C-alpha positions in Angstrom: -18.7 -5.6 -45.6 -18.4 -4.6 -42.0 -21.5 -4.1 -39.9 -22.3 -0.7 -38.4 -21.7 -2.3 -34.9 -18.3 -3.5 -35.9 -17.3 -0.1 -37.4 -18.4 1.7 -34.2 -16.6 -0.8 -32.0 -13.4 -0.6 -34.1 -13.6 3.2 -34.0 -14.0 3.2 -30.2 -11.1 0.7 -29.9 -9.0 3.1 -31.8 -10.0 6.0 -29.5 -9.2 3.9 -26.5 -5.8 3.0 -28.0 -5.2 6.7 -28.6 -6.0 7.4 -24.9 -3.5 4.8 -23.7 -0.8 6.0 -26.1 -1.4 9.6 -24.9 -0.8 8.5 -21.3 2.4 6.6 -22.3 3.6 9.6 -24.4 3.2 11.8 -21.4 5.0 9.3 -19.1 7.8 9.1 -21.6 8.2 12.9 -21.7 7.9 13.0 -17.9 4.9 15.4 -18.3 3.0 15.3 -15.0 0.1 17.4 -16.2 -0.2 15.3 -19.4 -0.5 12.1 -17.4 -3.0 13.6 -14.9 -5.1 14.8 -17.8 -5.4 11.2 -19.1 -7.0 10.1 -15.8 -10.4 10.4 -14.1 -10.4 12.4 -10.9 -11.3 9.2 -9.0 -8.5 7.2 -10.7 -7.5 4.1 -8.7 -4.0 2.7 -9.2 -2.5 -0.6 -8.1 1.2 0.1 -8.9 4.3 -2.0 -8.6 5.6 0.5 -6.1 4.0 1.1 -2.6 1.4 1.8 -1.4 -1.0 -1.0 -2.2 -3.6 1.4 -3.6 -3.6 5.1 -4.7 -6.8 7.0 -5.3 -6.8 10.0 -7.6 -3.9 10.9 -9.9 -1.0 11.9 -7.5 0.8 14.6 -9.3 3.3 15.1 -6.4 4.3 11.4 -6.3 4.5 11.3 -10.1 6.8 14.4 -10.3 9.0 12.8 -7.6 9.2 9.5 -9.6 10.0 11.4 -12.8 12.8 13.2 -11.1 14.5 9.8 -10.5 15.0 9.3 -14.3 17.6 10.8 -16.6 16.1 11.6 -20.0 12.9 10.1 -21.3 11.3 6.9 -20.1 11.1 4.3 -22.8 8.0 2.3 -23.4 6.9 -0.6 -25.5 3.5 -2.5 -25.4 2.9 -6.0 -26.7 -0.2 -8.0 -27.0 -2.5 -5.0 -26.4 -6.0 -6.3 -26.1 -8.9 -3.8 -26.0 -12.5 -4.5 -25.1 -15.2 -1.7 -25.3 -18.7 -1.9 -24.1 -20.8 1.3 -24.0 -18.9 3.9 -22.0 -16.4 1.6 -20.4 -13.4 -0.2 -21.8 -10.4 -2.2 -20.5 -7.0 -3.0 -22.0 -4.5 -5.7 -21.2 -0.9 -5.7 -22.3 2.6 -6.8 -21.6 4.7 -3.6 -21.3 8.4 -2.7 -21.3 9.9 0.3 -19.5 13.4 1.3 -20.2 15.7 4.2 -19.3 18.4 5.3 -16.9 17.8 6.3 -13.4 19.6 9.3 -11.9 21.9 7.0 -10.0 23.1 5.5 -13.3 21.1 2.2 -13.0 19.7 1.1 -16.4 16.2 -0.1 -16.3 14.8 -2.7 -18.8 11.7 -4.2 -17.2 8.8 -6.1 -18.6 5.6 -6.1 -16.6 1.8 -6.8 -16.9 -0.7 -4.0 -17.2 -4.4 -3.8 -17.1 -6.2 -0.4 -17.6 -9.9 0.4 -17.1 -11.2 3.4 -18.9 -14.5 5.4 -18.8 -15.8 7.7 -21.4 -16.4 11.1 -19.8 -17.8 14.0 -21.8 -17.0 12.1 -25.0 -13.3 11.4 -24.0 -11.8 8.1 -22.9 -10.0 8.5 -19.6 -8.1 6.0 -17.5 -10.1 5.2 -14.3 -8.0 2.3 -13.1 -4.5 1.0 -13.6 -3.0 -2.3 -12.3 0.6 -3.1 -12.9 2.4 -6.3 -11.8 5.5 -8.3 -12.0 5.3 -12.0 -11.4 7.3 -13.5 -8.6 9.0 -16.9 -8.1 6.9 -19.2 -6.0 9.9 -21.2 -4.8 9.9 -19.6 -1.4 12.3 -16.8 -2.4 9.5 -14.5 -3.5 11.9 -12.8 -5.8 10.4 -10.7 -8.6 10.7 -12.5 -11.9 12.2 -9.5 -13.7 14.1 -11.8 -16.1 11.0 -12.9 -18.0 10.5 -11.9 -21.6 7.4 -12.0 -23.7 
């Protein structure tokens, strides 16, 4: 029999997972408003693309990025780990983004992701996102985009 604490934690982990999936569904559909609604107003992002840090969900930049894709943006998560404590949570995963850019370039990229979430008015929202691609430390500093999980 599960303890009440475990059931509450498992239920919160499911709600956090749902929040993350909602964000990725909105990204896949290139729905700017949907992505922004998944984030806190003071959202902090450390993205693979410049700049080093973005504060607040940037709807204009997101719309411009979506415009560089033909059709939906594919997504797959592996090794999703979720930790919940009170009104904060974090998730780690290895994610895959696929699709075709407007210039015809096909994207198939695995990257690392960490999300920090806060519960605001009973709803889990993404407060922080950090994405990264490892790089070769052989002096070339090339992105290791050939790595697979």
